[in-house]
N, C-alpha and C positions, 0 to 999 in steps of 0.2 A: 686627466683633471689637472697636472701641474701646471698642463698649457694653456688650459682656460684661466687659470691663475694668473699664469704669464702675463694673455691678452689683460685684461683686468686690469693689472699691475701696471701696466704701460699705458694704459690710460690714464691711469694714475697720476703717474708721473708725469704726463702732460698736462694734464690739469694743476700739480704742483707746481711746475715748472712756472706756468703763466703766474701762479699766486705769487711764486717768490718775485717774480722778473715785477709784478705791479706792485707789489707790497716795497719792493728795491726804489723804485720810482717815485713811490708816494712820500716816502723819506727824504731819498737825496733832494727831489725836485720843490721842494714845497708843494707839491698835491693836496689837496684838500679828499683825506677820504672821505666817502659817503657811505651811506648804511648797505649799500650794496656789494660797495668791496669787503664791510663787518659780514655779512649773510656769505660773501663768499666762502671769506676764509673758518666761519665758522659751520659753517655744512659742510666743509670738506673734511677735517678734522676727524669726523667719527668711521672716514669711509676705508682710508689704511685699516683701522683694528677692525672693520666687520670683515675684509677679505679675508682673513685666517681666521677670525670666530666662526661668521658665519658668508659662503661663498654668495647663498644664492641672495641677501641680503643687499650684501654689496654690491652686485650685479643691477640689481633694482635700485637700489641707492642711487649709484651710480650715474643712473639713466633720469630716472629725476631729478637729480643733482643738475644735467645736461638741458634739460627741459629748463628749471628755474630760468637758468643760465640765458637760455633762448627767449623768454619772456621776459628778460632786462628783470631779474627777481633779484639776482647775484651777479656780480660780475667778477671774472677772471682776471681783468687788465684796471690799469690805473684809471683810464678814465672810461666812459658809458658812451661806448659806439654804438648805433642803432644802424641798422640799414632797411631797404626797401627794394621790393619789387614790383614792377608791373606785367602784369601778364594779361594781355586780351585786356585793357583798358582797365583791370580791375589793378588796384594798390596793393599792396599786402607790406604794412610796414612797421617798425615798431619792434624787430628782434635785433639779436645782436650776434653777427656773419662768424665769428670766431666761435662760440656758441654750438651752429650751427654745423658749422664743419668739423668738431669735435664728435656730435650727436651721429653724425653720420659716419663717420669713424667708428665710431661706438656699437652702432645697429649691425655696421659690416663685421666688426670681429665678434660679436654676440649674437648673432642670429640664430644660429642653432642653441645655444643658452636658452634666449627667451622663448624660442620654441620648445625645447624640452620642458620649461616651466609652463609653459599653458598647457603641454597636453598632459602633465603630469596635475596640475589642477583642473581640468576636465575630468582627470578619471577616478580623483577623490570624489569631486563632485558628483559622479556616476554611483561611486560605489558608498555614499553614505545616503544617496535616495533609495539605493536597494536594500 
């Protein structure tokens, strides 16, 4: 269990680094803080607390946080960067590359935990039906 907490804490430390760096840039270089910067900070604050209070909620919360970052509902950096990808003539645009990268790292580190949570959910659902 300690290793799982350390892996989740690692992802949260990386997110915290980008948030702190972004807010330092906002204050030092007179960037205008947008609502995405504020939501990024506000939604991050409960995650470290959840890590020690309810591990499963912290894992789900971190995943939701990164999905919101992917959809540009929050920003981890001072500027709001967007990306696009063209695959076979189909263009997918309007997502954040940094959040996508962190989301991939998150899923690689937490795939076992997420699968266990899904199986526990299915098991409890089956028990309730019978």
